[in-house]
RODO-2510 file (C-alpha; in nm, 4 decimals, decimal comma):
residues 184
     n   res          X          Y          Z
     1     x     1,5325    -1,0762     1,1607
     2     x     1,6330    -0,6913     1,1980
     3     x     1,8136    -0,5902     0,8891
     4     x     2,1362    -0,4285     0,9211
     5     x     2,1244    -0,0504     0,9735
     6     x     1,8344    -0,0810     1,2083
     7     x     1,9515    -0,1797     1,5513
     8     x     1,7288    -0,1480     1,8449
     9     x     1,7846     0,2064     1,9606
    10     x     1,8000     0,3681     2,3169
    11     x     1,5325     0,5806     2,4057
    12     x     1,4458     0,7629     2,7888
    13     x     1,7011     0,5302     2,8893
    14     x     1,5764     0,1876     2,8146
    15     x     1,6253     0,0074     2,4883
    16     x     1,3333     0,0381     2,2163
    17     x     1,2322    -0,1763     1,9561
    18     x     1,2387     0,0252     1,6217
    19     x     1,0607    -0,2138     1,3685
    20     x     0,6817    -0,3554     1,2977
    21     x     0,5264    -0,6639     1,1228
    22     x     0,2498    -0,5780     0,9783
    23     x     0,1604    -0,9024     0,7872
    24     x     0,2707    -1,1920     0,5667
    25     x     0,2619    -1,2908     0,2024
    26     x     0,3685    -1,6057     0,0724
    27     x     0,7177    -1,6216     0,2286
    28     x     0,7604    -1,2749     0,2922
    29     x     0,6823    -1,0639     0,5764
    30     x     0,6104    -0,6895     0,5178
    31     x     0,7962    -0,5044     0,8119
    32     x     0,8453    -0,1296     0,8739
    33     x     1,1810    -0,0052     1,0151
    34     x     1,2798     0,3231     1,1608
    35     x     1,6359     0,4278     1,1015
    36     x     1,8260     0,7340     1,0544
    37     x     1,6795     0,8127     0,6558
    38     x     1,3182     0,7852     0,8237
    39     x     1,0714     0,4677     0,7968
    40     x     1,1276     0,2223     0,5805
    41     x     0,9012    -0,0544     0,4839
    42     x     1,0455    -0,3754     0,3640
    43     x     0,9237    -0,7297     0,1798
    44     x     1,1456    -0,9597     0,4091
    45     x     1,2273    -1,3757     0,3670
    46     x     1,0389    -1,5613     0,6708
    47     x     1,3105    -1,7996     0,6726
    48     x     1,6409    -1,6019     0,6602
    49     x     1,4807    -1,2124     0,7058
    50     x     1,6726    -1,1457     0,4141
    51     x     1,5757    -0,8163     0,2626
    52     x     1,4358    -0,8400    -0,0643
    53     x     1,2722    -0,4889    -0,1350
    54     x     1,2431    -0,1533     0,0396
    55     x     1,0565     0,1532    -0,0135
    56     x     1,1070     0,4954     0,2048
    57     x     0,7652     0,6510     0,2568
    58     x     0,9296     0,9856     0,4197
    59     x     0,6180     1,1651     0,4880
    60     x     0,5022     0,9844     0,7732
    61     x     0,5828     1,0752     1,0989
    62     x     0,7414     0,7696     1,3001
    63     x     0,4399     0,7965     1,5576
    64     x     0,1869     0,7364     1,2998
    65     x     0,3051     0,4054     1,1561
    66     x     0,2793     0,2191     1,4890
    67     x    -0,1197     0,2777     1,3955
    68     x    -0,1317     0,1823     1,0543
    69     x    -0,4635     0,0666     0,9778
    70     x    -0,4511     0,0040     0,5937
    71     x    -0,4569    -0,3793     0,4864
    72     x    -0,2091    -0,5420     0,2914
    73     x    -0,3659    -0,6288    -0,0515
    74     x    -0,1708    -0,8555    -0,3704
    75     x    -0,2884    -0,8526    -0,7103
    76     x    -0,4320    -1,1724    -0,8029
    77     x    -0,0993    -1,2861    -0,9736
    78     x     0,1271    -1,2050    -0,6677
    79     x     0,3271    -0,9551    -0,8578
    80     x     0,1950    -0,6476    -0,7046
    81     x     0,1943    -0,6006    -0,2808
    82     x     0,0613    -0,2904    -0,1583
    83     x    -0,0704    -0,1542     0,1751
    84     x    -0,1779     0,2251     0,1790
    85     x     0,1016     0,4277    -0,0166
    86     x     0,3457     0,1527    -0,0006
    87     x     0,4061    -0,0367    -0,3481
    88     x     0,6164    -0,3674    -0,3947
    89     x     0,6611    -0,5195    -0,7582
    90     x     0,7706    -0,8236    -0,7020
    91     x     0,8677    -0,9043    -1,0868
    92     x     1,0664    -0,5835    -1,0981
    93     x     1,2199    -0,6270    -0,7559
    94     x     1,1406    -0,2724    -0,6344
    95     x     0,9555    -0,0567    -0,3971
    96     x     0,7941     0,2439    -0,3861
    97     x     0,5998     0,4943    -0,1847
    98     x     0,3069     0,6987    -0,2975
    99     x     0,3653     0,9495    -0,0416
   100     x     0,2810     1,3622    -0,0049
   101     x     0,5487     1,5249    -0,2210
   102     x     0,5703     1,8652    -0,1775
   103     x     0,8151     1,9545    -0,4896
   104     x     0,5239     1,7930    -0,6914
   105     x     0,2353     1,9548    -0,4830
   106     x     0,0755     1,6203    -0,4441
   107     x    -0,1190     1,4431    -0,1140
   108     x    -0,0466     1,0605    -0,0147
   109     x    -0,2149     0,8196    -0,2221
   110     x    -0,4000     0,5224     0,0007
   111     x    -0,4110     0,2136    -0,2186
   112     x    -0,6907    -0,0343    -0,1990
   113     x    -0,6799    -0,2758    -0,4947
   114     x    -0,4342    -0,3792    -0,7761
   115     x    -0,4604    -0,5633    -1,0516
   116     x    -0,2251    -0,7998    -1,2213
   117     x    -0,1183    -0,5579    -1,4525
   118     x    -0,0637    -0,3333    -1,1940
   119     x    -0,3776    -0,0856    -1,2317
   120     x    -0,4250     0,0385    -0,8595
   121     x    -0,7245     0,2195    -0,7374
   122     x    -0,7435     0,4394    -0,3751
   123     x    -0,8383     0,7583    -0,2204
   124     x    -0,6211     1,0913    -0,1941
   125     x    -0,5118     1,1065     0,1808
   126     x    -0,6852     1,3872     0,3614
   127     x    -0,9123     1,5096     0,0932
   128     x    -1,2691     1,6523     0,1891
   129     x    -1,4567     1,5539    -0,0250
   130     x    -1,3189     1,2099    -0,0785
   131     x    -1,0891     1,2180    -0,4080
   132     x    -1,0552     0,8492    -0,6045
   133     x    -0,8003     0,8150    -0,8031
   134     x    -0,6365     0,5241    -1,0588
   135     x    -0,2931     0,4603    -1,0865
   136     x    -0,0549     0,2836    -1,3297
   137     x     0,1984     0,1237    -1,1219
   138     x     0,4625     0,1519    -1,4153
   139     x     0,4718     0,5543    -1,3985
   140     x     0,2769     0,6148    -1,0681
   141     x     0,0915     0,8717    -1,2396
   142     x    -0,2831     0,9104    -1,0595
   143     x    -0,5600     0,9860    -1,2626
   144     x    -0,8662     1,1408    -1,0370
   145     x    -1,1853     0,9332    -1,1105
   146     x    -1,5685     1,0493    -1,1326
   147     x    -1,6878     1,1112    -0,7837
   148     x    -1,9261     0,8589    -0,8253
   149     x    -1,7088     0,5824    -0,8964
   150     x    -1,6976     0,2665    -0,6444
   151     x    -1,3764     0,1610    -0,6087
   152     x    -1,3286    -0,2501    -0,6287
   153     x    -1,2666    -0,4151    -0,3024
   154     x    -1,0751    -0,6994    -0,4829
   155     x    -0,9887    -0,7288    -0,8830
   156     x    -0,8903    -1,0358    -1,0826
   157     x    -0,9083    -1,1131    -1,4884
   158     x    -1,1047    -0,7903    -1,5548
   159     x    -1,3449    -0,8133    -1,2993
   160     x    -1,3531    -0,6531    -0,9247
   161     x    -1,5698    -0,7174    -0,6304
   162     x    -1,7532    -0,4142    -0,5039
   163     x    -1,9925    -0,3783    -0,1828
   164     x    -2,2480    -0,1478    -0,1165
   165     x    -2,4278    -0,1259     0,2308
   166     x    -2,6914     0,1574     0,2873
   167     x    -2,7841     0,2159     0,6349
   168     x    -3,0740    -0,0241     0,7749
   169     x    -2,9705    -0,2598     0,4859
   170     x    -2,7946    -0,5488     0,4437
   171     x    -2,4764    -0,5993     0,2776
   172     x    -2,4667    -0,6132    -0,1098
   173     x    -2,1806    -0,7642    -0,2618
   174     x    -2,1125    -0,7430    -0,6637
   175     x    -1,8963    -0,8618    -0,9147
   176     x    -1,8571    -0,6311    -1,1902
   177     x    -1,6576    -0,5707    -1,5244
   178     x    -1,4036    -0,3186    -1,4666
   179     x    -1,4768    -0,0587    -1,7978
   180     x    -1,0922     0,1031    -1,8598
   181     x    -0,9262    -0,0860    -2,1496
   182     x    -0,5900    -0,0491    -1,9128
   183     x    -0,7476    -0,2615    -1,6869
   184     x    -0,8138    -0,5925    -1,8796
***
């Protein structure tokens, strides 16, 4: 399943694997491969290994990718696949990364949910206090949200699933309407 140009590499006298699988989405597997251009994320066909889409996240150190903790999230209609800063639009057959960009003075964004129409929500990486954003994936231009915004964990048909967990209290789960007209 190793894509062309990402063969195993010699490291310290032994052959090292340079790819990692992160999860399966329908008939595709989300993988990350290290190469001369840096880390490349791919959606690969599970039956053939064919690369259908790829995205480069140039600002991520290779070592940090082996401890990737972001979950794979798919829009309810299956069009968008996100994981941290990695975005794939399966209809447009394109991938891109919302990672750190010094030329635009922008920090990376870790996405947590996405609607059918490509409105994603997430957190600006390394922000303290935490900065929440809304990102229309067609423009990839983030909009800062109010600090008291509760990001939806899952979305569908104008509604979002949110949770609340106060110390010493049971977990609460709510289904709430999304407020922005762009989300509907």
